[in-house]
ZADREN-622558 format. One record per residue: y, x, z of N, C-alpha, C in turn. Coordinates in nm, 4 decimals, padded with zeros to 6 digits. Example, Ala and Ser with C-alpha at 12.3 -4.5 7.8 and 13.67 -1.06 7.14 Angstrom:
// ZADREN-622558
<site <-00.5690,01.3190,00.7800>,<-00.4500,01.2300,00.7800>,<-00.3300,01.3200,00.7800>> <site <-00.2250,01.2850,00.7080>,<-00.1060,01.3670,00.7140>,<00.0030,01.2900,00.7870>> 
***
This chain:
// ZADREN-622558
<site <-01.7366,02.3528,07.2478>,<-01.6705,02.3911,07.1248>,<-01.6461,02.2703,07.0355>> <site <-01.7479,02.1826,07.0223>,<-01.7324,02.0633,06.9395>,<-01.6245,01.9719,06.9957>> <site <-01.6188,01.9612,07.1299>,<-01.5172,01.8760,07.1925>,<-01.3764,01.9293,07.1648>> <site <-01.3603,02.0609,07.1667>,<-01.2304,02.1221,07.1395>,<-01.1846,02.0946,06.9971>> <site <-01.2764,02.1048,06.9017>,<-01.2445,02.0782,06.7615>,<-01.2119,01.9306,06.7430>> <site <-01.2867,01.8446,06.8096>,<-01.2641,01.7004,06.8009>,<-01.1274,01.6635,06.8581>> <site <-01.0922,01.7216,06.9714>,<-00.9616,01.6952,07.0332>,<-00.8497,01.7456,06.9413>> <site <-00.8650,01.8666,06.8886>,<-00.7640,01.9225,06.7986>,<-00.7465,01.8345,06.6750>> <site <-00.8576,01.7926,06.6144>,<-00.8528,01.7085,06.4951>,<-00.7856,01.5746,06.5259>> <site <-00.8146,01.5175,06.6425>,<-00.7542,01.3899,06.6819>,<-00.6029,01.4036,06.6988>> <site <-00.5598,01.5093,06.7657>,<-00.4163,01.5323,06.7856>,<-00.3471,01.5536,06.6521>> <site <-00.4096,01.6294,06.5631>,<-00.3526,01.6551,06.4314>,<-00.3368,01.5255,06.3522>> <site <-00.4374,01.4413,06.3521>,<-00.4328,01.3146,06.2787>,<-00.3245,01.2237,06.3350>> <site <-00.3150,01.2144,06.4661>,<-00.2122,01.1301,06.5291>,<-00.0729,01.1824,06.4957>> <site <-00.0561,01.3143,06.4995>,<00.0745,01.3733,06.4671>,<00.1133,01.3453,06.3230>> <site <00.0208,01.3643,06.2315>,<00.0498,01.3398,06.0907>,<00.0766,01.1926,06.0646>> <site <00.0055,01.1046,06.1302>,<00.0274,00.9610,06.1132>,<00.1660,00.9234,06.1637>> <site <00.2074,00.9826,06.2738>,<00.3408,00.9562,06.3280>,<00.4501,01.0017,06.2342>> <site <00.4319,01.1147,06.1701>,<00.5320,01.1647,06.0753>,<00.5430,01.0748,05.9542>> <site <00.4322,01.0281,05.9036>,<00.4364,00.9467,05.7832>,<00.4864,00.8058,05.8113>> <site <00.4864,00.7650,05.9367>,<00.5317,00.6318,05.9716>,<00.6801,00.6290,06.0066>> <site <00.7462,00.7443,06.0099>,<00.8883,00.7444,06.0421>,<00.9632,00.6714,05.9313>> <site <01.0555,00.5887,05.9726>,<01.1274,00.5039,05.8788>,<01.2317,00.5849,05.8024>> <site <01.2320,00.5766,05.6702>,<01.3326,00.6486,05.5932>,<01.4700,00.5838,05.6129>> <site <01.5739,00.6571,05.5793>,<01.7102,00.6054,05.5875>,<01.7216,00.4929,05.4862>> <site <01.7598,00.3746,05.5298>,<01.7627,00.2623,05.4367>,<01.8988,00.1942,05.4318>> <site <01.9125,00.1031,05.3381>,<02.0370,00.0326,05.3119>,<02.0843,-00.0437,05.4360>> <site <01.9942,-00.1180,05.4993>,<02.0324,-00.1988,05.6150>,<02.0859,-00.1128,05.7288>> <site <02.0231,00.0017,05.7528>,<02.0696,00.0921,05.8588>,<02.2088,00.1440,05.8274>> <site <02.2323,00.1807,05.7032>,<02.3635,00.2326,05.6631>,<02.4721,00.1258,05.6800>> <site <02.4412,00.0027,05.6419>,<02.5378,-00.1071,05.6559>,<02.5675,-00.1324,05.8036>> <site <02.4622,-00.1357,05.8866>,<02.4814,-00.1584,06.0314>,<02.5688,-00.0503,06.0932>> <site <02.5606,00.0709,06.0431>,<02.6389,00.1822,06.0972>,<02.7830,00.1820,06.0466>> <site <02.8182,00.0841,05.9631>,<02.9552,00.0730,05.9141>,<02.9853,00.1565,05.7918>> <site <02.8837,00.2117,05.7304>,<02.9047,00.2909,05.6094>,<02.9367,00.1982,05.4924>> <site <03.0116,00.2495,05.3971>,<03.0370,00.1777,05.2730>,<02.9158,00.2078,05.1863>> <site <02.8402,00.1054,05.1525>,<02.7137,00.1252,05.0820>,<02.7249,00.0738,04.9394>> <site <02.6939,00.1623,04.8454>,<02.6922,00.1285,04.7035>,<02.5464,00.1258,04.6590>> <site <02.4967,00.0051,04.6393>,<02.3588,-00.0127,04.5948>,<02.3631,-00.0627,04.4505>> <site <02.3681,00.0323,04.3583>,<02.3662,00.0033,04.2147>,<02.4797,-00.0913,04.1741>> <site <02.5989,-00.0668,04.2293>,<02.7164,-00.1453,04.1927>,<02.7533,-00.2545,04.2913>> <site <02.6611,-00.2912,04.3799>,<02.6924,-00.3894,04.4842>,<02.7370,-00.3129,04.6080>> <site <02.8632,-00.3320,04.6464>,<02.9222,-00.2538,04.7550>,<02.9329,-00.3388,04.8807>> <site <02.8742,-00.2877,04.9892>,<02.8831,-00.3523,05.1208>,<02.9857,-00.2779,05.2054>> <site <03.0477,-00.3487,05.2984>,<03.1532,-00.2949,05.3857>,<03.2716,-00.2439,05.3039>> <site <03.2981,-00.3103,05.1915>,<03.4042,-00.2685,05.1003>,<03.5424,-00.2738,05.1637>> <site <03.5630,-00.3620,05.2600>,<03.6942,-00.3709,05.3242>,<03.7308,-00.2398,05.3932>> <site <03.6311,-00.1633,05.4329>,<03.6560,-00.0374,05.5030>,<03.7235,00.0663,05.4126>> <site <03.6915,00.0659,05.2846>,<03.7554,00.1634,05.1950>,<03.9029,00.1285,05.1752>> <site <03.9350,-00.0013,05.1750>,<04.0758,-00.0393,05.1628>,<04.1525,-00.0046,05.2911>> <site <04.0885,-00.0199,05.4074>,<04.1510,00.0225,05.5338>,<04.1790,00.1729,05.5306>> <site <04.0834,00.2478,05.4811>,<04.1000,00.3924,05.4688>,<04.2190,00.4251,05.3776>> <site <04.2281,00.3576,05.2653>,<04.3386,00.3777,05.1726>,<04.4727,00.3475,05.2403>> <site <04.4801,00.2392,05.3144>,<04.6045,00.2051,05.3846>,<04.6407,00.3105,05.4886>> <site <04.5394,00.3637,05.5565>,<04.5659,00.4694,05.6546>,<04.6217,00.5948,05.5883>> <site <04.5727,00.6283,05.4713>,<04.6273,00.7431,05.3984>,<04.7740,00.7175,05.3655>> <site <04.8048,00.5976,05.3163>,<04.9425,00.5644,05.2798>,<05.0369,00.5716,05.3991>> <site <04.9829,00.5477,05.5202>,<05.0645,00.5501,05.6414>,<05.0498,00.6812,05.7198>> <site <04.9835,00.7804,05.6584>,<04.9599,00.9114,05.7212>,<04.8867,00.9026,05.8541>> <site <04.7888,00.8138,05.8612>,<04.7066,00.7967,05.9808>,<04.5713,00.8624,05.9563>> <site <04.5275,00.9477,06.0473>,<04.3984,01.0150,06.0350>,<04.2860,00.9115,06.0285>> <site <04.1886,00.9395,05.9425>,<04.0753,00.8484,05.9277>,<03.9630,00.9202,05.8548>> <site <03.8437,00.8649,05.8646>,<03.7298,00.9171,05.7890>,<03.6340,00.8035,05.7587>> <site <03.5657,00.8171,05.6460>,<03.4670,00.7182,05.6034>,<03.3463,00.7895,05.5449>> <site <03.2374,00.7143,05.5385>,<03.1182,00.7622,05.4668>,<03.0799,00.6560,05.3654>> <site <03.0634,00.7016,05.2425>,<03.0113,00.6171,05.1358>,<02.8696,00.6654,05.1095>> <site <02.7758,00.5725,05.1108>,<02.6365,00.6068,05.0851>,<02.5916,00.5331,04.9596>> <site <02.5480,00.6105,04.8622>,<02.4915,00.5531,04.7401>,<02.3413,00.5751,04.7438>> <site <02.2678,00.4751,04.6989>,<02.1228,00.4874,04.6948>,<02.0762,00.5007,04.5504>> <site <01.9870,00.5962,04.5286>,<01.9318,00.6175,04.3953>,<01.8329,00.5055,04.3637>> <site <01.7879,00.4989,04.2401>,<01.6894,00.3967,04.2027>,<01.5592,00.4152,04.2797>> <site <01.5321,00.5384,04.3259>,<01.4111,00.5638,04.4064>,<01.4320,00.5283,04.5532>> <site <01.5572,00.4979,04.5913>,<01.5864,00.4600,04.7296>,<01.6364,00.5729,04.8178>> <site <01.6664,00.6887,04.7588>,<01.7157,00.8023,04.8369>,<01.8674,00.7922,04.8548>> <site <01.9163,00.8253,04.9753>,<02.0611,00.8188,04.9979>,<02.1331,00.9456,04.9512>> <site <02.2523,00.9262,04.8984>,<02.3447,01.0347,04.8687>,<02.4714,01.0020,04.9473>> <site <02.5164,01.0964,05.0284>,<02.6286,01.0731,05.1181>,<02.7565,01.1352,05.0634>> <site <02.8646,01.0609,05.0798>,<02.9982,01.1098,05.0457>,<03.0854,01.0891,05.1689>> <site <03.1227,01.1972,05.2321>,<03.2082,01.1910,05.3505>,<03.3497,01.2258,05.3094>> <site <03.4432,01.1384,05.3474>,<03.5828,01.1570,05.3111>,<03.6643,01.1546,05.4405>> <site <03.7452,01.2565,05.4578>,<03.8237,01.2687,05.5800>,<03.9697,01.2953,05.5445>> <site <04.0586,01.2221,05.6118>,<04.2018,01.2435,05.5951>,<04.2572,01.2888,05.7295>> <site <04.3191,01.4063,05.7319>,<04.3695,01.4630,05.8576>,<04.5185,01.4379,05.8797>> <site <04.5758,01.3502,05.7989>,<04.7188,01.3231,05.8072>,<04.7957,01.3911,05.6965>> <site <04.7354,01.4898,05.6323>,<04.8001,01.5637,05.5234>,<04.7086,01.5814,05.4032>> <site <04.5847,01.6211,05.4291>,<04.4923,01.6587,05.3221>,<04.3687,01.5695,05.3257>> <site <04.3138,01.5462,05.2076>,<04.1905,01.4689,05.1943>,<04.0770,01.5667,05.1686>> <site <03.9763,01.5619,05.2534>,<03.8588,01.6473,05.2356>,<03.7427,01.5589,05.1911>> <site <03.6752,01.6044,05.0880>,<03.5659,01.5281,05.0281>,<03.4394,01.6131,05.0313>> <site <03.3321,01.5557,05.0837>,<03.2043,01.6278,05.0921>,<03.0952,01.5419,05.0292>> <site <03.0193,01.6021,04.9407>,<02.9081,01.5376,04.8725>,<02.7785,01.5990,04.9245>> <site <02.6857,01.5144,04.9696>,<02.5605,01.5622,05.0290>,<02.4413,01.4975,04.9593>> <site <02.3713,01.5768,04.8797>,<02.2530,01.5300,04.8052>,<02.1230,01.5795,04.8691>> <site <02.1280,01.6224,04.9935>,<02.0109,01.6840,05.0570>,<01.8947,01.5879,05.0798>> <site <01.9187,01.4588,05.0833>,<01.8113,01.3606,05.1039>,<01.7602,01.2999,04.9732>> <site <01.8180,01.3414,04.8612>,<01.7766,01.2918,04.7304>,<01.6603,01.3773,04.6802>> <site <01.5410,01.3242,04.6890>,<01.4199,01.3988,04.6537>,<01.4162,01.4416,04.5071>> <site <01.4865,01.3702,04.4212>,<01.4828,01.3999,04.2779>,<01.6123,01.4634,04.2285>> <site <01.7025,01.4961,04.3199>,<01.8326,01.5508,04.2805>,<01.8439,01.6994,04.3090>> <site <01.9667,01.7440,04.3172>,<01.9956,01.8866,04.3329>,<01.9740,01.9369,04.4748>> <site <01.9870,01.8490,04.5731>,<01.9745,01.8903,04.7125>,<02.0985,01.9600,04.7650>> <site <02.2043,01.9655,04.6860>,<02.3252,02.0399,04.7214>,<02.4162,01.9634,04.8167>> <site <02.4911,02.0414,04.8924>,<02.6029,01.9921,04.9730>,<02.7249,02.0686,04.9248>> <site <02.8259,01.9957,04.8827>,<02.9464,02.0596,04.8299>,<03.0701,01.9924,04.8869>> <site <03.1775,02.0697,04.8992>,<03.3034,02.0177,04.9525>,<03.4201,02.0613,04.8667>> <site <03.5262,01.9816,04.8730>,<03.6517,02.0143,04.8060>,<03.7655,01.9463,04.8808>> <site <03.8851,01.9830,04.8500>,<04.0044,01.9184,04.9049>,<04.0801,01.8552,04.7891>> <site <04.1366,01.7372,04.8136>,<04.2064,01.6640,04.7082>,<04.3460,01.6250,04.7555>> <site <04.4380,01.6173,04.6611>,<04.5765,01.5839,04.6935>,<04.5973,01.4352,04.7156>> <site <04.5273,01.3518,04.6368>,<04.5528,01.2084,04.6502>,<04.4275,01.1246,04.6278>> <site <04.4327,01.0057,04.6863>,<04.3280,00.9048,04.6766>,<04.3891,00.7917,04.5953>> <site <04.3298,00.7639,04.4810>,<04.3893,00.6685,04.3876>,<04.3174,00.5345,04.3883>> <site <04.3936,00.4289,04.3618>,<04.3359,00.2963,04.3384>,<04.3866,00.2493,04.2027>> <site <04.2978,00.1843,04.1317>,<04.3335,00.1343,03.9991>,<04.2652,00.0002,03.9794>> <site <04.3426,-00.0987,03.9378>,<04.2826,-00.2286,03.9084>,<04.2034,-00.2181,03.7792>> <site <04.0834,-00.2736,03.7841>,<03.9988,-00.2779,03.6653>,<03.9784,-00.4236,03.6267>> <site <03.9048,-00.4423,03.5234>,<03.8766,-00.5792,03.4778>,<03.8007,-00.6601,03.5847>> <site <03.7146,-00.5915,03.6611>,<03.6298,-00.6599,03.7582>,<03.6714,-00.6425,03.9038>> <site <03.7635,-00.5503,03.9311>,<03.7979,-00.5268,04.0708>,<03.8917,-00.4093,04.0880>> <site <03.8580,-00.3213,04.1820>,<03.9403,-00.2050,04.2124>,<03.8535,-00.0803,04.2074>> <site <03.9048,00.0224,04.1419>,<03.8352,00.1501,04.1333>,<03.9080,00.2515,04.2213>> <site <03.8311,00.3233,04.3021>,<03.8833,00.4273,04.3897>,<03.8385,00.5626,04.3358>> <site <03.9303,00.6588,04.3385>,<03.8985,00.7930,04.2900>,<03.9931,00.8939,04.3544>> <site <03.9767,01.0199,04.3193>,<04.0610,01.1277,04.3709>,<04.1382,01.1917,04.2569>> <site <04.2451,01.2612,04.2959>,<04.3209,01.3377,04.1986>,<04.3644,01.4681,04.2644>> <site <04.3769,01.5704,04.1829>,<04.4267,01.6979,04.2321>,<04.3301,01.7710,04.3223>> <site <04.2013,01.7594,04.2965>,<04.1032,01.8321,04.3770>,<04.1047,01.9785,04.3340>> <site <04.0794,02.0663,04.4293>,<04.0900,02.2082,04.3988>,<03.9776,02.2866,04.4649>> <site <03.9651,02.4098,04.4215>,<03.8644,02.4987,04.4776>,<03.7410,02.5069,04.3914>> <site <03.6420,02.5747,04.4448>,<03.5173,02.6026,04.3735>,<03.4449,02.4759,04.3275>> <site <03.4520,02.3691,04.4075>,<03.3787,02.2457,04.3768>,<03.4705,02.1311,04.3352>> <site <03.5845,02.1624,04.2756>,<03.6820,02.0595,04.2422>,<03.6242,01.9492,04.1543>> <site <03.5265,01.9816,04.0717>,<03.4691,01.8825,03.9814>,<03.4013,01.7672,04.0541>> <site <03.3458,01.7907,04.1749>,<03.2800,01.6803,04.2462>,<03.3821,01.5769,04.2923>> <site <03.4999,01.6216,04.3281>,<03.6050,01.5281,04.3687>,<03.6697,01.4608,04.2501>> <site <03.7024,01.5410,04.1488>,<03.7709,01.4857,04.0320>,<03.6846,01.3891,03.9514>> <site <03.5530,01.3969,03.9647>,<03.4657,01.3076,03.8884>,<03.4176,01.1865,03.9695>> <site <03.4485,01.1828,04.0993>,<03.4022,01.0724,04.1843>,<03.4796,00.9440,04.1546>> <site <03.4062,00.8324,04.1462>,<03.4667,00.7007,04.1311>,<03.3803,00.5991,04.2046>> <site <03.4467,00.5001,04.2621>,<03.3763,00.3879,04.3239>,<03.4492,00.2612,04.2855>> <site <03.3794,00.1710,04.2175>,<03.4405,00.0431,04.1804>,<03.3889,-00.0650,04.2740>> <site <03.4841,-00.1368,04.3326>,<03.4525,-00.2506,04.4176>,<03.4854,-00.3757,04.3375>> <site <03.3844,-00.4536,04.3105>,<03.4015,-00.5759,04.2299>,<03.4559,-00.6852,04.3202>> <site <03.5651,-00.7492,04.2769>,<03.6309,-00.8502,04.3590>,<03.6133,-00.9916,04.3059>> <site <03.5687,-01.0071,04.1860>,<03.5477,-01.1371,04.1181>,<03.6222,-01.2480,04.1844>> 
***
């Protein structure tokens, strides 16, 4: 009986240790995967968002993921897909431990670029549906200095 309890306790401890040692989703992994990463205003793989914009202008299907990291280090994902006609925008806060945990989607008519004092700002216009506010309020500024 004691051996059975000891074996069970050992397996439980090893299992729990393995779970706590799993590596969280981090900035370097997101960059390696080709995601556009916004780390508190510093944007990596920024050229990819301009490629995406050019594909929209030429009616070429494309998709990108923008990952923003919170101050606590949690990722928030923004998936943007262009099917040749419509832009679909999905916001995923499920990995943000201090946020809403929501996943929301909307469709938008256009993807806008605007020159700013420091670079280029990307945003959406004409988003519609139940979650239109997530698209209409999204902005990403890429500093070009």
